[in-house]
N, C-alpha and C positions, 0 to 999 in steps of 0.2 A: 825314290826308296818308298815312299808312300805307298806308291801302286804295287811295288813289290809284296810291301805288307799286305794289303787290300787281297791281290790275288793269292796270299799265301792263307789268310785267315778267314775269308769269304767264302772259299771254295772249300775249305777244309771239310766240312759236314755236308756239302752238297755235291752229288755226282749226276752228271750229265751223259747220257746214253742215247744217241741217235739210231734210231730203228728203220727199215723199208716200211713199206705197208702190207709186208706180209708177217713181218714180225722178225728178220733177222735183223743180228746186231751189225750197224756200219760202223760204230765208234763209241769208244768210253774212255772220259779222262782219268777213270780208276782212283776215283778222292777217297773211298773209304772201302769200297768193293771190289774184289778183283773178279774183272768181269773177261770172258773169252769173247773176243771181239771177232772170231769166226763162226759164233754159235749163235743160239735164238734166245729171244727174251724169255721163254716160259722153264729154258734150262737154269737159268738164276734162281727161281722160287716159284712154285705152283699160283701163287697168286697171281702172275700175269697171265695166268690160262683166259682172264677175262678178257684180255687183250682182243681176242677174236669176237668178241661178244659188242665191243665198245667202238670198234675200229670203223665200221661202218657209218657209226651216228655221230662220229666227233667231228664239228664243226668247227670248234674252236679251241677249249680247253676242257679238261676235267680231271677233278682232284681227288682222292680217296685219304681219307686222316688217317693217322692212328694203327698204320697196318703193321702187322711183326711179321720181319724177316729172320729168316734161320739161314746165315749162309758162311759156308766154312765153318761151322758149328758155334759160330758166332751169331748173337741174336740184337738184331736192330728194331727199334720202333721209329717208324717214319711216317713223313705225308710223300705221296706220289703222285705229279701230276704228269698228266699226256696232254702234249702241244700239238698240234697238226701244222706241219710246217711246207713247204715245196717241195723241199728234198727229201721228206718223210716224217715220222713222228719223233718227235722229243720227248722223251722220259726224263722227267727232275725228280731224283731223289733226295728227299731233304732228312738227315739224321736228327731225331728229336730223343733219340734214347733217355739222356740225363734229364732234358725237360718233362719227358712225359713221368719216368721214375719218381722225380722230385713232387711232381704234383700228385701223383698217386698217393706218394706218402703222406702229402700234406691233406689231401682228402680223404685219406684213412686215418689221421691223426685225428682231424675234426669230425671224423663221423665217429670214431672210440670215443672223443671228449664229450657228444652228446649222447653217446648210448652211456656212457658213464654218469653222466650228470642224470640220464632218465635213470637211472639203477641207483644213484643218490636219493633222487625223489620217492621212488617207488621204497625204498628201504627208509626215509624217512617218516613217510607215511603209515610203513607198516609198524615201525617203532611207537610213531604215535599211536595208532589204534591200539597197539599192545599195551601201552602204557594206561590208555584210555579205559579199557576194560580191565588192567589190574585194580586200577584207583576203583571202579565201578563194581568189580568182585571185592575189594577189602571192605569198601562203601558198606554193600548190602550184607557181606559175611559177617563183620562187625556187628552193625545192625541186629541181624536175626541172633546172635549170639548170646546180646547182651540183655536180652529179656528175662530168657531163662538162667543167666547168671544173676540177675538181680535177685529173682524169686529165690535159688540156692543160698546166696550169700545172707539173704534177711531171714531166712527160714532158719538156716544155722544160726544167727544170731538169737532169734528169739527161743529156739533150743536151748542153746549155751546159757541162758538166764533162768531155765527151770531146774529143779532138783535131779540130778542126775550121779549117776554110780561113776568110779572114777575110770572103769572099764568107758562109759561113754563119753566121759569128759575128753579123756583120749582120742578117741574117734571123732569129736567135734573139734578139737585141737586140729587133727589132720584133716578136717575137711576144709577149716578158717584158712590153714595153710596153704591147700589144693586152691581154694577160692581165690586166694591172692595170687598167687604165682598165674594162675589163669587171667586174671585180671593183666597184670602186669604183661604177660604175652600180647593181650588184646591191644595194651596200650604202645606196646612196643612195635607192633605190625601198622599202626595207625600211624606212628610218629616215622616211621620209616616211609610210607606211601606217600604223607604229607610233605617231608624234607624231597623226596624224589619228583614231586610234580609243582614243587614250589610253593607249594599253599600254606607253610608253616610260617605263621610271622611271630616275632619276638614281642614280648611287653614287658617294657620296662618301667621298672616302680625301685621307690627307696626301700630297702630292705636291710635286716640287721645280719652281717655275716657271723658274729658270736653265735646268734641264736641258729643260724644254719649248721655251724659247727658242732653244736651243743646237741641237734638233732642227730646228725650225724652220728656222732660220737656215740649216742646212747643205744640207736638202732643197731649198728656196726661192731658195737664190743658185745652184746648178747649173742649176733650171729658169731661172730668169731670166736667166742666161748664156745659156743654148741660143736666147733669142730676141732677144741683145745688149740687155738690161735691167740695171740696178743694183739689187740689193736691200739694202736698211738699216732695220735693227732698232734702236730707240732705247728702252731701258727707263728709266725713271727709279729713280735710286739709292735711293729709297724704299721700293720696293717690296721686300715681303719676298721671302726664297727660299722657305720652306715654307709652304703653304696648304693649306687641305682643302676641296675640291669635287670635282666630277666632271670628271678630267683629260681622259678620251677625249671628253666631250662639248665642253669648251674647245678641245681641239685640232681637232676637228672642225668648228667655228665659225669657227674662225682660218684653217683651209687652203681650207674653201669660199670665203670672203671673197677669200684671196691667190690660189686657185684664179681667181677672177672678175674680180681684178685683171690677173691675167697674160694673161687673153684676150681683153679688150677695150685693152692698153696695147701700142703696136707700136713707143716709142720714149721713151727718158726713164727714168724709175727707179720702183720701188714700194716702200712705207716702212710697217713695221708697227711703230707709236708705243704705248708704253704707260706711262700715266701715273699716279700715285698722287694720289687725290683726297683722301680721309681714312680716318681709324680711328675706329671707336666700338665700345668694350670689345674683344670678341675678333675683329672683324668688318674687314676691310680693304678697301675700295671703290677700283676702279679704272678708267679708262677705255682700251679698247681701240681705236686706230685702225686703218684700213688705206687708205693714201692712195695713188692712182696718178696717171699723166700722161696719160691714156688718153683714148679719143675723149670721155668724160664721157657724162651722163644728163640727157635734157630732163626738165622738173618734171613732164608730163604721164605721163611713164613711172613716178614715184617707186611708186607703188602696185602697177603692173603687173608691176613684178620681181619682186616677193617672191612673186608666184602660181606654184604649183605648173606645169612645163613650159612655163612664159613666159621667153623671150630679149628682149633688148635689139633684137636684130634677126635676120634669118634668112641671113645672110650666110655663104657658103661656108668663109670664115677664120675663123669663129668657132664651130666647132661644139659641141655638148654637150647635155646633156638638158635644161637648163633647171631644175635641181631645187636646184641648190647655196644659192641666196639664200632659197628657200622653206624648206631644212633650216635656214640658220641662223636665221631668225624663228620656227620651230617651237622650236628647242633653247633659244634667249634666253629666248621667253615661259616655257617649264619652268623657268629658271633665274633667273625674277624679272625678266627685262630685256628691253631693246628695243633694238632695229636702228635705228638713225638713217642719214641720207643727205643730204650737201650735194654737189653738183656743177654744173660750168660747161660746157657743149658745148664739145669742142674742147679742154679744158684740164686733166680727169681730175674724179675723185670722191674723195669721203670718206666712208666705211663706219665708223660708229663706234658705241661701245657703253658704258654703265656697268655695272660687276658687283659684286658684293658676295662674299668668299670668305671663309672663317673662318680666323684664323691660329692653329694650335697653340699650347699653353702651352708644350713644348719645341720648339726650332728647331734642335735639333741634328740628325745625320744619321742616327740609327740605322736608318733605311728603307734608305740605301744600304749602309749595314753588312751588313745582313740579307740584302740581294739579295746581296752579294758572296760570304758565307759559301754561300748556297743554289747561286750557281754553282762554287763550288769544290766545293762538295758533289759533283757532277755528274761525277765521274770515272770512267771509263768502266775496268772491269777487265778480266780476260781471260775471266770467266765467260762462258758463252753461255745466253740465258734462253730458257724456251719461250712461245709467244703463239700464242692462238688468235683467228685472225681470222674473225668471224662479218660479212659482207659479199656481197651478191649482184650488182654490179655489176661485170661483168668488168673495163673497163677501171680501175676503182677498185682492184680486186684485183691485177692487174697492175702498177700504180705504187706499190702499198704492198710487193709482193712485192721489189720493186726495189729500194726506199728502205732497206727493214729488212734485206734480206740484202746490200747492199752495205756496212752498216756491220760486218759480221764479227761479230754479236755475238747472232743470234738465230736461233733456229728455229721456222719458222710452218707450223701447222696451219690448212687453210682447211675453213669452212662454209659454205653460200649458203644457208642456210634456217636459219628463228627454231627450228625445232622438232627439230633436230639438235644444238643447242648442248648441252642436257642430257646426250645421249647421250657426248659427245666429252669433257665433264669427269669423269663417272662412270668411264670407261674410260684414260683419261690424267690426267697432272699438268700443269697450266699455271703459269705466273708471272704472268700478266695476258693479259686479254681486252680486245681491240679489237672495238668491239660497234655496228654498224651499227643506228641505230636504225629503219627502214623496210624491216625483214625478211618476207621472204614467210611467210605463214602464222600467225607468232609475232613478234610487234612486238619490236625490241630491250629497249624497257623494261619490256615484261612478263616477258620473259626474265631480266632483272636482277632483278625480284622474286623469281622461283623460286629463283634462284641464293642470294640475301640468305636465304630462308627455310627454304636446305637444310640438312638435319641432319647429312649424314654427311659424311667426308673431308675436314672443313674446307673445302669447295667456297666456303662464303659467305663466306670471307675474302679472294677471289682478286680483285684490282685490277680493276676495270672502267673504259675509257675510250670514251666514247660517241661515235661520229662521226656526225653529222647533216646535211641538208640544210636545217634547219629554223634559225631565227635568232632569232626573239623569245625576248624575255629569260625571260617565264613558261615557254616551254618548256623551256627550261634549267633551271630551277628545278625543273620536272617530273620530268625524267629524273634530276636528281641527288636528289631526293625518292624516287623508283624505288631508288637505290641504288648509282648510277654515281660513281665517286670524281671523276670531269672530264668534259668535254663538250667537242669542238672542233667548229667549223662548219666546213664545206667551202665553198669550197676554203679549207685551213690551210696555213701555212707546213711545210715539212719539219722545219727544226730543233725548232720548236715543238713536232712531235709527238713529236721523238726524246729532248727533253729531260722531255717530260711523261712517256714512258715510264718513264726511267729514276728519275725521281723518285718512281715508287711499284714498282718493282722492286728 
């Protein structure tokens, strides 16, 4: 019985054809090709024309692989072997159609996989290059804008302290609001860049939630009143006063949500609601909600509004960069939370998130006491201090000269080239150095390293405050590592600079 199956299956895909030495068919087993046994081999398929070229050199056997035959409108992929026998020439045709088709499919799949892998690699490299270019552009763009913005803000503030007419006061107020908006836009673009590049790091410190809410309420009640709206701040009594976390980023999230609510609300009220969820160990979980009675958001736009530079609509009465909600989403992801939204068209929106913050073991107010002591220690004496200003931008030079000289407590010398700083320090004595980072010839951080390594005249102990248009946190860390006592990002608040100077002199 086994012999029966062997004969059935072993010869199923193999056909034997016996021909004479002139190519006439003597016999065929008709396994899968229907062959006319009275015809010629070349009648089967034009491929067999090759027989006349090989018959004289055929000593033993000759094999042709992967031969495509079309017989009776059927296509076969075969291996063909020619064997020389005493009776004639034996032609063995093996049908490997399914084998070759499967092999070709596997090979094609493998090739496509390799090609797709290469395409993904190329695409990733392209995306990385785009991201690198974007971050470099934002870094340089931000730096170049911060110098003139510093000058504009400072000069505007100086002018505001002079005698002005009511019309001029209105113009100055308009300038100050425009400057503040431009600074916020710069900070937003920088935040987006830092979040997307993974360079934004959270800084956790103990802070007072009640003071944060008071600041928000004071700021946004005025803004809301300007649009004829009411602002309500509701804080659960179970919320602790002192927590540990990144106060700046939490403030940035809440203010962006409130700004968004103000933008799209034209009547009614805006509410900041803070609820206590639970406490586990030393962590407090809270829910923050910003509710408005604005125009609402359709469910189709829920995802889109959290993308960078996307706005709900393009109406002229809703200006803005479209960055606020994207920043909120990115910052909350960093803080281990998620922004959620419920809204109804024409009735308003509810943006909310749950967040856990550490509760310090001692909840008294040593921080505030320390801050009060620090403020009271900044008593300005009658002594005048010598300051070396290293700055190459003439506009920044002008505003800093005006700002410092108006206090009546400083003598100021100026250098506009990094290579001249050491010469001034060797020839004169100074109480403090204001050092721009991006100086010609020798960068400010490089000059700082030279100062900290200088062995004579106690020069290496002079306090150095860095002034920079760069605002990445790792840049700040690098400048401080070079030896700077503190770094201020342009544009800075005039009082912050004065306070910082008196801290070190």
